[in-house]
C-alpha positions in Angstrom: 13.6 -11.1 9.0 14.1 -10.5 5.3 12.2 -7.5 3.8 11.6 -7.4 0.1 11.9 -4.1 -1.8 8.5 -2.5 -1.0 9.2 0.5 -3.1 9.5 -1.5 -6.3 5.8 -1.1 -6.4 6.4 2.1 -8.4 7.0 -0.2 -11.3 3.3 -0.5 -11.5 2.9 3.0 -12.7 5.8 2.6 -15.1 4.3 -0.6 -16.5 0.9 1.1 -17.0 2.5 4.0 -18.8 4.4 1.7 -21.1 1.2 -0.2 -21.9 2.3 -3.6 -20.6 -0.2 -6.3 -21.5 -2.1 -7.9 -18.6 -1.4 -11.3 -20.1 2.3 -10.8 -19.4 1.8 -11.0 -15.6 0.2 -14.5 -15.5 3.5 -15.9 -14.2 3.4 -13.5 -11.2 0.3 -15.0 -9.7 1.0 -16.8 -6.5 -0.7 -20.0 -5.3 -2.6 -18.1 -2.5 -5.9 -18.8 -4.2 -8.7 -20.2 -2.2 -12.4 -20.0 -3.0 -14.9 -19.6 -0.1 -17.8 -21.5 -1.7 -20.4 -20.7 -4.3 -21.7 -17.2 -3.5 -24.4 -15.3 -5.4 -21.8 -13.0 -6.9 -19.6 -15.8 -8.1 -15.8 -15.8 -8.0 -14.2 -12.4 -7.5 -10.5 -11.7 -8.1 -8.5 -9.4 -5.9 -5.0 -8.5 -7.2 -2.4 -7.5 -4.6 0.6 -5.3 -5.6 3.0 -7.2 -3.3 3.5 -10.6 -1.7 1.2 -11.7 1.2 2.2 -9.6 4.2 0.5 -8.0 7.2 -0.5 -4.9 5.1 -3.0 -7.2 3.4 -4.0 -9.1 6.5 -7.6 -8.0 6.5 -8.3 -9.4 3.1 -6.9 -12.8 4.1 -8.8 -12.6 7.4 -12.0 -11.9 5.6 -11.4 -14.9 3.4 -10.5 -17.2 6.3 -13.3 -16.2 8.7 -16.0 -16.3 6.0 -16.7 -12.6 5.7 -16.6 -12.7 1.9 -18.5 -15.9 1.8 -21.3 -14.4 3.9 -21.4 -11.5 1.6 -22.0 -13.9 -1.3 -18.4 -13.6 -2.7 -16.0 -16.4 -3.7 -12.8 -14.5 -3.3 -9.6 -15.3 -5.1 -6.6 -13.4 -3.8 -3.7 -13.1 -6.2 -0.3 -12.2 -4.7 1.7 -9.7 -6.5 5.3 -8.5 -6.8 7.6 -6.0 -8.4 6.3 -4.9 -11.8 2.9 -6.4 -11.6 0.6 -3.8 -13.2 -2.3 -4.0 -10.9 -4.0 -0.8 -12.0 -4.0 -1.9 -15.6 -5.2 -5.4 -14.7 -8.2 -3.9 -13.0 -8.8 -1.3 -15.8 -8.9 -4.0 -18.4 -10.9 -6.6 -16.4 -8.0 -9.0 -15.7 -8.9 -8.6 -12.1 -12.1 -7.4 -10.5 -10.5 -5.5 -7.6 -6.9 -4.5 -7.0 -4.7 -2.9 -4.4 -2.6 0.2 -5.4 -1.5 3.6 -3.9 -3.7 6.7 -4.1 -1.2 8.5 -6.3 -1.4 5.7 -8.8 -5.2 6.1 -8.9 -4.9 9.8 -9.7 -2.1 9.2 -12.3 -3.9 6.3 -13.8 -7.2 8.1 -14.2 -5.4 11.1 -15.8 -3.9 8.6 -18.3 -7.2 7.1 -19.2 -7.6 4.2 -16.8 -11.2 4.5 -15.6 -10.9 3.1 -12.1 -12.7 3.9 -8.9 -11.2 3.8 -5.4 -13.6 2.1 -2.9 -11.5 1.3 0.2 -8.4 2.9 1.7 -6.8 0.6 4.2 -4.0 2.9 5.5 -5.3 6.2 6.7 -1.8 7.4 7.4 1.0 7.0 4.9 3.5 4.6 6.5 6.4 5.6 4.3 9.2 7.2 6.2 12.9 8.0 6.4 14.9 6.2 9.1 18.2 7.2 10.5 20.4 5.8 13.3 19.1 7.2 16.6 22.8 7.7 17.6 23.0 10.6 15.2 20.5 12.6 17.3 18.7 14.2 14.3 16.3 16.8 15.5 14.1 16.7 12.4 14.0 15.4 8.8 15.7 18.5 7.5 18.8 17.4 9.5 18.7 14.0 7.9 18.3 15.2 4.3 21.2 17.6 4.3 24.1 15.3 5.2 25.3 11.7 5.3 24.1 9.0 2.9 20.4 8.5 2.0 19.1 5.5 0.1 15.9 6.6 -1.6 13.9 6.0 -4.8 14.3 9.4 -6.5 11.3 8.9 -8.9 8.8 8.2 -6.1 6.3 11.0 -5.6 7.1 11.4 -1.9 10.8 11.7 -2.8 10.0 14.5 -5.2 7.9 16.2 -2.5 10.9 16.0 -0.1 13.3 17.3 -2.6 11.1 20.3 -3.3 10.5 21.0 0.3 14.0 20.6 1.7 16.4 19.8 -1.1 19.0 17.3 -0.3 21.9 19.6 0.6 25.3 17.8 0.7 23.7 14.4 1.2 25.0 11.5 -0.9 22.0 10.0 -2.6 22.0 6.3 -3.3 19.3 4.1 -5.0 17.2 2.2 -2.5 18.1 -1.5 -2.7 15.2 -2.9 -0.6 17.4 -4.2 2.3 18.9 -2.9 5.6 22.4 -4.3 5.4 24.0 -0.9 4.5 22.0 0.8 7.2 23.3 -1.7 9.8 26.9 -1.3 8.7 27.0 2.5 8.6 25.9 4.9 11.3 25.7 7.8 8.7 23.4 5.8 6.4 19.7 6.8 6.3 17.1 5.2 4.0 13.5 5.1 3.1 11.4 2.5 4.9 7.9 1.6 5.9 7.6 2.7 9.5 5.8 -0.6 10.2 8.5 -2.9 8.8 12.3 -2.1 8.5 12.6 -0.4 11.9 11.5 -3.7 13.4 14.3 -5.5 11.5 16.8 -2.9 12.8 15.8 -3.5 16.4 16.1 -7.3 15.9 19.7 -6.7 14.9 20.5 -4.7 18.1 20.3 -1.2 16.6 17.9 1.7 17.2 16.3 3.6 14.3 14.8 7.0 14.5 11.8 7.3 12.1 10.5 10.4 10.4 7.1 9.9 8.8 6.5 11.5 5.4 2.9 12.1 6.4 4.2 14.5 9.2 5.8 16.6 6.5 2.6 17.2 4.7 2.4 14.4 2.1 -0.1 11.8 3.2 -1.7 9.7 0.5 -4.0 6.8 1.3 -2.2 3.5 0.9 -3.3 -0.1 0.1 -6.3 1.4 -1.8 -8.8 -1.0 -3.3 -9.9 -0.1 -6.8 -12.5 -1.4 -9.2 -13.1 -0.5 -12.8 -16.0 2.0 -13.3 -17.8 -0.4 -15.7 -18.1 -3.0 -12.9 -19.3 -0.5 -10.4 -22.0 0.8 -12.7 -23.0 -2.7 -13.7 -23.0 -4.3 -10.3 -22.9 -1.8 -7.4 -24.3 -4.4 -5.0 -21.2 -6.5 -5.6 -18.8 -3.6 -4.9 -20.7 -2.6 -1.8 -20.7 -6.2 -0.6 -17.0 -6.5 -1.2 -16.3 -3.3 0.8 -18.4 -4.5 3.7 -16.7 -7.8 3.8 -13.3 -6.2 3.6 -14.1 -3.9 6.5 -15.3 -7.0 8.5 -12.0 -8.8 7.6 -9.9 -5.9 8.6 -11.8 -5.5 11.9 -11.1 -9.2 12.6 -7.4 -8.8 11.7 -6.9 -5.7 13.8 -8.5 -7.5 16.8 -6.5 -10.7 16.3 -4.1 -11.2 13.4 -3.0 -14.7 14.4 -5.1 -16.9 12.0 -4.5 -14.8 8.9 -0.8 -14.4 9.7 -0.5 -18.2 9.8 -2.0 -18.5 6.4 0.1 -15.8 4.9 3.3 -17.1 6.5 2.9 -20.3 4.4 2.7 -18.2 1.2 5.6 -15.8 2.1 8.5 -17.5 3.9 10.8 -14.5 3.7 9.3 -12.8 6.7 10.6 -14.2 10.0 8.0 -16.1 12.1 8.3 -13.7 15.0 7.8 -10.7 12.9 4.3 -11.3 11.6 2.5 -10.2 14.8 5.1 -7.4 15.4 4.4 -5.8 12.0 0.6 -6.3 12.4 0.7 -4.5 15.8 3.0 -1.7 14.4 0.7 -0.9 11.5 -2.5 -0.8 13.5 -2.2 2.9 14.3 -1.8 3.7 10.6 -5.0 1.8 9.7 -7.1 2.8 12.7 -5.7 6.1 13.9 -8.2 6.3 16.8 -10.9 4.4 18.6 -13.4 6.6 16.9 -12.4 5.0 13.6 -13.4 1.5 14.6 -16.6 1.6 12.5 -15.1 3.6 9.6 -12.3 1.4 8.4 -11.4 2.1 4.8 -13.3 5.4 4.6 -12.1 8.2 2.4 -12.8 11.9 2.0 -13.0 14.1 -1.1 -10.8 16.7 0.6 -7.9 14.2 1.0 -8.1 13.2 -2.6 -8.2 16.8 -3.8 -5.2 17.7 -1.7 -3.2 14.9 -3.1 -4.2 15.7 -6.6 -3.1 19.3 -6.1 0.2 18.2 -4.7 0.9 15.8 -7.6 0.2 18.6 -10.1 2.5 21.0 -8.2 5.2 18.4 -8.3 4.7 18.0 -12.0 4.0 14.3 -11.6 0.5 14.4 -13.0 -0.8 16.6 -15.8 -4.4 17.4 -16.6 -5.8 15.2 -13.7 -9.5 14.3 -13.5 -11.3 16.0 -10.6 -11.6 13.4 -7.8 -15.3 14.1 -7.5 -15.7 12.4 -10.9 -14.4 9.0 -9.7 -15.2 9.0 -6.0 -18.5 7.1 -5.7 -21.2 6.9 -3.0 -20.8 3.5 -1.4 -23.4 3.7 1.3 -27.0 2.8 0.2 
């Protein structure tokens, strides 16, 4: 099971800040494009910030089971990768919808990208720090004050951890996107997605202890679908139809990921065949925390956005942010 460097997605923010032209990412589009038929809304483009993997499973499920087609949408899904500026692509109309992190939405709006979040896939932030279970760490503070830690220092969650705990005498290394160093060194800890790398560790005969960043008080929505405000104002029916279809797709994927996984596996051969369903099962609790959430997939609250905005300001990551109330829209008719 080969995991690509998830956290390279922070390049999206850096690309936006530097003003990278959308035209420059044409070569990053994958071949995972498939229209569902001629819908009344026409073709709609969804740009992903990474390659096809289970974290996007609901969108593929919605395409494959006809949810988007029934909503009148001919969906084209563009796979992403490191450095693809999804937020800018949406803000400038290169893509109709895009997938980013909640912190990117806040930062992007503060920098002039007029985008609107409409669907938050992961209700719990799956980012975590993993350590060898053999170390017997009692809490994350134990992990962050000794040994070696591979982490992306510029990531907002890393800044949050540094402010909360400091890193003591720990030896910080840049995160390289793999697990080889972790497997070779019992004192090596690293960032991970709780739904991904720990599975790889177990497949290699080791046991990882995982500490969620969300449990420490930093819990941004993840795999957030955005749309530019101009499109929302011009065609709110399209946006609402897209959200309903996405919710239907995610419901289908959470109930049975097999069909969508088979499609994505052909587009991404780096993920071991046996891992697709394992990852899908592991991420379910982050997308649907409880049975009560079955009918509320993708929902967001103003309070969560306000909390995250305040944290980003306190961490000196965002300056002069827009109030979330100015870009959270009422999706229900």
